C-alpha positions in Angstrom: 11.9 -254.7 116.3 13.3 -254.3 112.8 11.1 -254.7 109.8 12.8 -257.9 108.7 12.9 -259.4 112.2 9.2 -258.6 112.8 8.2 -260.2 109.5 10.3 -263.3 110.3 8.8 -263.5 113.8 5.3 -263.4 112.5 6.0 -265.6 109.4 4.2 -262.8 107.6 3.1 -263.2 104.0 3.5 -259.9 102.2 0.6 -260.1 99.7 -1.5 -257.1 100.7 -2.3 -253.8 99.1 -1.5 -251.0 101.6 -3.8 -248.0 101.7 -3.1 -245.4 104.5 -6.4 -244.0 105.9 -6.9 -240.8 107.8 -5.9 -241.6 111.4 -7.4 -238.4 112.8 -10.9 -238.9 111.3 -11.4 -242.6 110.7 -11.0 -243.8 114.2 -11.8 -241.0 116.7 -11.7 -243.2 119.8 -7.9 -243.5 120.1 -8.1 -245.4 123.4 -10.4 -248.0 122.0 -8.1 -248.3 118.9 -5.1 -248.9 121.1 -6.9 -251.5 123.2 -7.9 -253.4 120.1 -4.5 -253.1 118.6 -2.8 -254.6 121.7 -5.3 -257.5 121.9 -5.0 -258.3 118.2 -1.2 -258.1 118.1 -1.1 -260.3 121.3 -3.2 -263.0 119.6 -1.2 -262.8 116.5 2.0 -263.2 118.5 0.6 -266.3 120.2 -0.3 -267.8 116.9 3.2 -267.1 115.4 4.8 -268.9 118.4 2.6 -271.8 117.5 4.3 -271.7 114.0 1.1 -270.6 112.3 1.8 -268.4 109.3 0.4 -264.9 109.7 -1.5 -264.1 106.4 -3.9 -261.4 105.5 -6.8 -263.9 106.0 -5.6 -264.8 109.5 -5.3 -261.1 110.5 -8.8 -260.5 109.3 -10.1 -263.5 111.3 -8.4 -262.3 114.5 -9.7 -258.8 114.0 -13.2 -260.2 113.6 -12.9 -262.2 116.8 -11.4 -259.4 118.8 -13.9 -256.8 117.7 -17.0 -258.7 118.7 -19.1 -256.4 120.8 -17.7 -253.3 119.2 -19.9 -251.4 116.9 -17.3 -250.7 114.2 -18.1 -249.4 110.7 -16.5 -251.0 107.7 -14.2 -248.0 107.3 -13.1 -248.4 111.0 -12.6 -252.1 110.5 -10.5 -251.6 107.4 -8.5 -248.9 109.1 -7.9 -251.3 112.1 -6.5 -253.8 109.6 -4.1 -251.2 108.2 -2.9 -250.3 111.6 -2.2 -253.9 112.5 -0.7 -254.5 109.0 1.7 -251.6 109.5 2.6 -252.6 113.0 3.8 -256.0 111.6 5.4 -255.0 108.4 6.1 -251.2 108.4 6.4 -248.1 110.4 2.8 -247.1 111.1 1.7 -243.7 109.7 5.2 -243.0 108.4 5.1 -246.0 106.0 3.5 -244.1 103.1 5.9 -241.2 103.5 8.9 -243.6 103.6 7.7 -245.2 100.4 7.0 -241.9 98.5 10.0 -241.1 96.4 9.0 -237.4 96.3 9.4 -237.0 100.1 12.9 -235.9 101.0 12.5 -235.6 104.8 9.9 -236.6 107.4 9.4 -234.5 110.6 7.3 -235.7 113.6 6.7 -232.7 116.0 4.2 -234.7 118.1 2.1 -237.8 117.7 -0.6 -235.9 115.8 1.6 -233.4 113.9 3.6 -234.8 111.0 5.4 -232.8 108.3 7.1 -233.8 105.0 9.7 -232.0 102.9 8.6 -232.3 99.2 10.5 -230.4 96.4 12.0 -228.2 99.0 8.7 -227.2 100.6 7.7 -228.3 104.1 4.1 -229.5 104.1 1.9 -230.7 107.0 0.2 -233.9 106.2 -3.1 -233.7 108.2 -4.1 -237.1 107.0 -1.5 -238.8 109.1 -1.1 -239.2 112.9 0.1 -241.7 115.4 -2.3 -243.0 118.0 -0.4 -241.5 121.0 3.1 -240.9 122.3 3.5 -244.6 123.1 2.8 -245.3 119.4 5.6 -242.9 118.4 8.0 -244.6 120.9 7.2 -248.1 119.5 8.0 -246.8 116.0 11.3 -245.3 117.1 12.3 -248.5 118.9 11.4 -250.5 115.8 13.7 -248.2 113.7 16.5 -248.3 116.2 16.4 -252.1 116.4 18.2 -252.3 113.1 21.1 -250.5 114.8 23.1 -251.2 117.9 21.5 -248.4 119.8 19.3 -249.1 122.8 17.2 -246.4 124.4 18.3 -246.0 128.0 19.3 -242.7 129.5 19.9 -241.2 126.0 17.5 -238.3 125.2 19.1 -237.3 121.9 19.8 -240.0 119.4 21.3 -239.6 115.9 22.0 -242.6 113.7 22.0 -243.8 110.1 19.4 -246.5 109.2 20.3 -249.5 106.9 18.9 -247.8 103.8 21.2 -244.7 104.3 18.4 -242.5 105.8 19.5 -240.4 108.8 17.3 -240.6 111.9 17.2 -237.9 114.6 15.3 -238.5 117.9 14.7 -236.2 120.8 12.9 -237.6 123.9 11.3 -236.1 127.0 12.1 -234.1 129.1 14.2 -232.3 126.4 11.1 -232.4 124.1 8.1 -231.1 126.0 5.3 -232.7 124.0 6.5 -236.2 123.9 9.0 -237.9 121.6 9.9 -236.2 118.3 11.8 -237.5 115.3 13.0 -236.6 111.9 14.1 -238.8 109.0 16.3 -237.4 106.3 15.8 -239.9 103.5 18.7 -241.1 101.5 18.2 -240.7 97.7 20.3 -243.2 95.8 19.0 -242.2 92.4 21.9 -240.0 91.4 25.0 -242.1 90.9 26.7 -240.9 87.7 27.9 -237.7 86.0 25.4 -238.0 83.2 22.5 -237.8 85.6 24.0 -234.7 87.2 24.2 -233.1 83.8 20.6 -233.8 83.2 19.7 -232.2 86.5 21.7 -229.1 85.7 24.2 -229.6 88.5 27.1 -229.0 86.1 27.9 -228.5 82.4 29.2 -231.1 80.0 32.5 -229.3 79.9 32.8 -229.5 83.7 31.8 -233.2 83.6 34.4 -234.0 81.0 37.1 -232.2 83.0 36.2 -234.2 86.2 36.0 -237.4 84.2 39.5 -236.8 82.9 40.8 -235.8 86.4 39.5 -239.1 87.8 41.0 -241.2 85.0 44.3 -239.4 85.6 44.0 -240.4 89.3 44.0 -236.9 90.7 43.1 -236.2 94.3 39.8 -234.4 94.6 37.9 -233.0 97.6 34.2 -232.4 97.4 32.8 -229.9 99.8 29.4 -228.4 100.6 27.0 -227.6 103.4 24.2 -229.7 104.7 22.0 -231.3 102.0 24.2 -229.8 99.3 24.4 -233.1 97.4 28.1 -233.8 98.1 27.5 -237.5 98.8 25.8 -237.9 95.5 28.6 -236.1 93.7 31.2 -238.2 95.5 29.4 -241.3 94.4 29.2 -240.1 90.8 33.0 -239.4 90.8 33.7 -242.8 92.3 31.7 -244.5 89.5 34.0 -243.0 86.8 36.9 -245.1 85.5 37.6 -248.7 85.0 35.2 -251.2 86.5 38.0 -253.5 87.6 39.7 -250.9 89.8 39.7 -251.6 93.5 37.9 -249.0 95.7 38.1 -248.8 99.5 35.5 -246.5 101.1 35.7 -245.1 104.6 32.4 -243.8 106.0 30.3 -244.0 109.1 27.1 -244.3 107.0 26.2 -246.6 104.1 25.1 -243.8 101.9 27.6 -244.0 99.0 26.1 -245.4 95.9 29.0 -247.0 94.0 28.2 -249.3 91.1 31.4 -251.2 90.8 32.3 -254.8 91.7 35.5 -254.5 93.6 34.5 -252.2 96.4 35.3 -252.7 100.1 33.3 -250.6 102.7 35.0 -249.7 106.0 33.8 -247.6 109.0 35.9 -245.0 110.7 38.1 -246.0 113.6 41.7 -245.5 114.8 44.3 -246.1 112.1 41.6 -246.9 109.5 43.5 -245.4 106.6 46.6 -247.5 107.3 44.3 -250.5 107.5 42.7 -249.6 104.2 46.2 -249.3 102.5 47.0 -252.8 103.6 44.3 -254.2 101.4 45.6 -252.6 98.2 43.2 -250.0 96.9 43.5 -248.2 93.6 41.3 -245.4 95.0 40.6 -244.4 98.6 37.2 -242.7 99.2 36.5 -240.9 102.5 33.0 -239.6 103.1 32.8 -236.7 105.6 36.4 -236.4 106.4 37.1 -235.7 110.1 40.1 -233.9 111.6 41.6 -237.2 112.9 41.9 -238.6 109.4 43.3 -235.5 107.7 47.0 -236.1 108.2 46.9 -239.8 107.0 44.8 -238.8 104.0 47.2 -236.0 103.0 50.1 -238.5 103.3 48.3 -240.9 100.9 47.7 -238.0 98.4 51.4 -237.1 98.5 52.4 -240.7 97.9 50.9 -240.6 94.4 50.5 -244.4 94.1 46.7 -244.2 94.6 44.3 -241.4 94.4 42.0 -240.0 97.1 38.4 -238.8 96.7 36.9 -237.3 99.9 34.2 -235.0 101.1 34.0 -232.4 103.8 31.2 -230.4 105.4 32.9 -227.1 104.7 30.9 -224.5 102.9 33.6 -223.4 100.5 37.2 -224.1 99.4 38.7 -221.5 101.7 37.1 -223.3 104.7 38.4 -226.6 103.4 42.0 -225.3 103.2 41.8 -223.8 106.7 40.4 -227.0 108.1 43.1 -229.2 106.4 45.9 -226.8 107.3 44.9 -226.6 111.0 44.3 -230.4 111.3 47.6 -231.2 109.5 49.6 -228.8 111.7 48.2 -230.2 114.9 48.8 -233.8 113.8 52.3 -233.2 112.5 53.6 -230.4 114.7 54.4 -228.4 111.5 54.3 -224.6 110.8 51.4 -223.3 108.8 53.7 -222.5 105.9 55.0 -226.0 105.6 51.5 -227.5 105.9 50.1 -225.2 103.2 53.0 -226.2 100.9 52.1 -229.8 101.5 48.5 -229.2 100.6 49.7 -227.5 97.4 51.4 -230.7 96.4 48.7 -233.1 97.6 45.3 -231.7 96.7 44.6 -231.4 93.0 41.0 -230.1 92.9 38.4 -228.8 95.3 34.8 -229.0 94.0 32.1 -227.1 95.9 28.5 -228.1 95.5 25.6 -226.1 96.9 21.9 -226.2 97.3 20.6 -222.9 96.1 17.5 -221.0 97.2 15.4 -222.6 94.5 16.4 -226.1 96.0 18.4 -226.9 92.9 21.9 -228.4 93.3 24.8 -226.7 91.5 28.5 -227.2 91.4 29.4 -223.6 92.2 33.2 -223.9 92.0 35.9 -226.2 90.7 39.3 -224.8 91.7 42.9 -225.8 92.5 45.8 -224.5 94.5 48.4 -222.5 92.5 51.1 -220.0 93.1 51.2 -216.3 92.2 54.1 -214.2 91.0 55.3 -213.8 94.6 55.3 -217.6 95.0 52.4 -217.4 97.5 49.8 -220.2 97.4 46.4 -219.0 96.1 43.1 -220.6 95.1 42.5 -220.4 91.3 39.0 -221.2 90.0 38.6 -223.2 86.8 34.8 -223.3 86.6 32.1 -221.6 88.6 28.4 -220.9 88.8 27.6 -217.2 89.2 24.1 -216.1 90.4 22.4 -213.0 89.1 19.3 -212.9 91.3 16.0 -214.7 91.2 13.5 -215.1 88.3 9.8 -214.4 88.7 9.1 -218.1 89.2 11.6 -218.2 92.1 14.3 -220.0 90.2 17.9 -218.8 90.6 19.1 -216.8 87.6 22.7 -217.7 87.0 25.2 -219.2 84.6 28.1 -221.5 84.6 31.4 -219.9 83.5 34.9 -221.1 82.6 37.8 -218.9 83.4 40.5 -218.1 80.8 43.0 -220.2 82.7 45.0 -223.3 81.9 45.1 -225.2 85.2 47.9 -227.3 86.8 45.5 -230.2 86.8 45.3 -230.1 83.0 49.0 -230.6 82.8 48.8 -233.5 85.2 46.1 -235.0 83.1 48.2 -234.6 79.9 51.1 -236.4 81.6 48.8 -239.5 81.9 48.3 -239.4 78.0 44.7 -238.3 78.4 43.7 -236.0 75.6 39.9 -236.0 76.0 39.8 -232.4 77.2 42.3 -230.8 74.8 39.6 -228.9 73.0 38.6 -227.2 76.2 42.1 -225.9 77.2 44.5 -226.2 74.3 43.8 -222.6 73.1 44.2 -221.1 76.6 47.7 -219.7 77.4 
């Protein structure tokens, strides 16, 4: 049952102070704890159906009644309250990790083996444990209840939770030691270019260039590997420009953090881009572009009436071009040469973002398609981040560079009467 549904069912008053105790050491008799938990929740459920409001005081009264005859210490009694409290309003031993902003990912290898990713380091939290495998399953079902997924014959489940976090579940017999799960938490904190500058993801020059490109309604593809930060960058780009512009997003997940009023969010399905065009966007945003959407998205880019911002899971720009070219050829029945010429006219910029070995996110390349002296289409970098090895503290030693090159994109920006980056490129031939 989902958090909100469970609170509603129990008429629960959220006026408690949560304090996660050590499940391994506080209550050593796990069978006794599970029996008490079931009895107490059963009584609370009966009271809720009688329209009695479940408050902290009522929980304590029920615990007192249901533990008569048990020789519990004050610490065990307090811990029992926390277990019940979290069953009603949270996700058991994972609640503290879910609330901790420093935790990036949660990994449950078994009911008594929980790890957390903090600042890029995987740490085992020995203070946390589920009661047993059944307890893990209850928590998984509670998380899935906010989706349309029902556990039946499925043994591997992957889905996005309402807050944007990504849940992966593997069940027996595929997992040998009981159900396991991982939660990649969505971090909505970074949503504008200024924040990315402060984090060292890009330089002010690069930010000003991207700002001008968005205002000139250029088509931009953001690419990067897993956990590279491409969704945050796509959100930051989407937040540039006039607040009254109309944005249509297409994404399977609710993980874009766009701080504008006129935004419509759509999920991917057949002909979704044509559907989006029928509701008059100024900007079309596609998160995690898939091959079935490539042809329609390229056609929108060629049209020039609206601009397209999209992300792909490719590791670099060359992979992006190969992916787009192959998908476009298959959809349109065109030759590779014609498809690449189409991309040359459609895609204005490709921005690659990477998570480096020191866990810092950097925009490692901003480039465009151009033509060489033989009229062959080539990739031309405008900005890049070049690594020089590692420092003694483990940080990546590198620097951002700007090439001595006046890009096609700059000329397109100038045609829109935008002069905010003239000082960057005006002296370059």
